[in-house]
C-alpha positions, 0 to 999 in steps of 0.5 A: 640464577634468579627466582621469583614468586607469583608470575615472575619467571626464574632463570635457570643455570643448567646442563645436560649430557650427551652424544651420539655416534656419527651416522656415516660420512658428513654427506650422509649425516642425518639428524637423530630426530630425522622423520625416517629415523624416528618412525621406529623410536617414536611411540604411538599417539596416546600415553606410551608404555615407555619413552626409552627408545625415544630417549635413547635416540635423542639424549646423545645430542644433548650436551652439558655446558660449563663456564669459568668466570673471573669475578672481582670481589672486595677484600675489606670487611670493614669498608665504610665502618668506623674500623675502616683504615685500621688495617693498613689503609687510611683511604677508605679501605681496599674495596676491590682488586681481588678476584675469584673464580666462579663456575656455571653449568648449563644445558644445550643441544647440537643442531648440526654435524659440524658442531653448532650448539644452542643454549640459553644466553644466561648460561654463557653470560657473566653472572654480574657486571663484575664478572668476565667469562674466561672459558666455555666448555661443552661436555659430551656424554662420554665425558669428552670435552670441547672448548667452545667459541661463542658465535653469537648471543641475544639477551632479549630472547635469552638465546646463544649459539656456540661452536665446537670443533671435533674430528668426527661428525657429531650427533644433532637434532632438528627444530620442529614446529611449535605452532602445531603444539597443543595443550595436553601434548606429551613432551620430554625435557632433557638436561643436567639438573643440579649437575647430576648429569644427563636427566630425562623428565616427561610431562604435558604442555600446560599452556601455549603462548604463556605470558608471565608478566615480565614484559618485553618482546619475548614474554611468550612461552610454552608452559609444562609440568615436566620437571625442570630444575636448576641446571635444565636451562638451555636444554631441549624440549621434545615432542613425541616425534622427537622434534625440538619444540622448545628451549627450556628456560625458566620456572616459577618457584617459591623454593628454587625447586620444581613445582610443576610450572616450567617454561620453554622458548617456543621453536617458532620464536627461537629458530629465526634468532638461531639462524641469524646468530649462526650467521654471525649477524645481529638480531634486529627487531621492529620498534614502534616507539611507544611506552605502553601498559596493559589495559587493566579492568579499571583503565578499561572501565574508565575508557568504556572498553573491554578488558584484555583487548589492546594496550594503552599508550602511555607515551609516544617517543618523538621521531619514531614510527608511532609519532610519525604515524599520528599515534598519541598518548592515551590511544589504545592499540588493538590490532597490529598487522591484522593481529589482535593485541591480547595479553597472550599476544602483546604489542611488543611481541607482534612488533618486535617480530616484524622486520625493521622498515616494515610498514604496518597497518595499526588499528587503535581506539581514540575517544571511543572511535576506531582510528586506522594508521600506517606506521613504519617500524624502526629498529628496536633499541637494546634492552639497556637503552630501553631500560634507561628510557624507562628509568624509575627514580624510585626503584632500588636497582633497575639495572641490578639484574641486567647482565649487559648493563650500561654501567662501566666496570672501572666506574663501579670498582673505583667509585662504587657507582653504577650509571646509565646514559642521561637521555631526555626521557630520564632527564624529565623523570629526574627533573633536570633540564632536557639539555643537560649532558652527562650520566645519571647514577642508578646505584650507589655502594653505601660503603663508598666515599661517593655515598659519604659525599652525598652522591645518590641515585638520580645524581647526574655526573657532568664532568670528571677532572673538568672534562665533560662526560656524556656517556658511561663509556666516557666516565669509564675512560676518565676514571681509568685515566685517573687511576693510571696517573696514580690519582687518589681522588677525582673531581666530579661535577654533579647535579641533583634535580633542579639544583645548581651543579657543584664540584665534589672530590671523591676518593677512588677505591684501592685496587 
C-alpha cells in the first residue's frame, strides 16, 4: 500500500467477491452485462430509485484475489549497534536468512467464460524486492477457490491478467467505452474493501482524464466520489448500462480511508493492454527519447508562451527518435500526431500509446517560432531503465517504491545495498567519466558493513573479487558465487565521483 497527500495517488490492495452461474453451454454463454440482458436490469437515466437489480446481475462476476508471499526479514535487532556480535555472531550480526509469510487481498473481475481475470498489477506483485509470490488464489462468491496462474502483468499501467480453470462456464462481464463517459454520470464500484467481502458503492464521475501529477505514460484516470477504500484495487467500475468503464486503482487520502477522491484506469487505456497480456505478449510502447518537464507559469513567462499548453524539453537522448528528428533541448512540444499536448493529455501519454515504429508529425516552438518535424518512435524502455536514466543523486531512495527494481536480491541481502546499472546519463549526474563501467549504489543499509566502510549512495562498484561487473545481474552473480565459496567478505573496487578507484573489503551479512 502507498498513500500520499496532495496530488499523489495511493495504490490500494483490495478484493471483491462474486460469481454468477453459467448461462447455458459455452457456445451460448453471454456476458452478465450483455446489452440484451441488461435492458431489464439497467435503471432508467437519471437518479435511480435502486441499484439492486443491476448489482444482482453484475456482482457475481467480481472476484476476490488473495496472494501469499515469502518475505526475507532480519532477525538481529542489534545489527550495527555496539551490542552487535554479543549474541553468538562476531561478523556484523545475522542480518538476514529468516523468512515470514505475508498476504495481500485484492479485487478482480472475470472477462471470459473460460476464466480470464483482470486485476491491478500491484495486487499480484511482490510487496517489495525481498518478497516473492508463492500462490495466487481467486475466491468466488460462494467461497469456491481456484488457484490462478499469472498470464501477464504490466507495471507501467498497473494491469495484470490471471487465468483460472473451472469445470463449468464462469460468469463474466465486458468492457465498455470510457470515451463516452461524462462528468456527472452515475458509476458503481464493486470490490472487497478492508477484506469485508463483496461490497458495492455508488457515486458519480468527478473528472475525466484526470492527471494526478505522478507522471508517466498512464497518469490519466477517471475520478469518482464513489467510496473506494483499501481492498478495492483491481475491481471494476460500471456505468449504469453495466459496462466496465474503469479498473479501480488508487485514492488520494491523508488518512488511508476514502475521502471522496478515487481513481480508475479508463477502459480505453486498459482494453488494448489486457488484450496484449491475454495473448501472452509483451506490451510495447512508443518512445520519443526526451526528458521533459511541465510548462510552469514561470517557464512559460520566460519564453513568452501560454501556460498549460505544451511541455518543455529538458534533454534529448542521443540516437533516439527525437534526436534524429532534430528536436533540441529548450524546445516546447505543443502537438503530437495532431493532438494538443496539455496537462490532461501529456506528451508521455500521447507517445506511449502509439505503436513502435510510427512516424509522427510533431509541432514545437523554438525561439518564438513554430517548427514542424517528423519523428520515428522507438520502443519505450522499462520503468526501471527510465528511473535509472533520471537518477537523482540527492534523492533518498528513488528505487524504494519500485516493485521491479534493477537491484539484485543477493546483493541487497549480503551487502545491504541496492544498485542500478550505470548509464551515461547517470555517469554525468554523479560526475564520473562517461566511459566508466559498473553499477551505481542507489541505497545503503546504514547498519551494513558496506556503510561502515564508506560506501554510500552514488558510489560506483567496478569489480568484485577483481572480476568486473557491468550490470546489477553481474554483481548478483558475483555475490552468490562468493557465498557458495563460503567467503566471509568480498573485495570491491569502488569509485566516488572524480576520485581514483580504490579497493575495500566488505563483509557479507550472514544468512
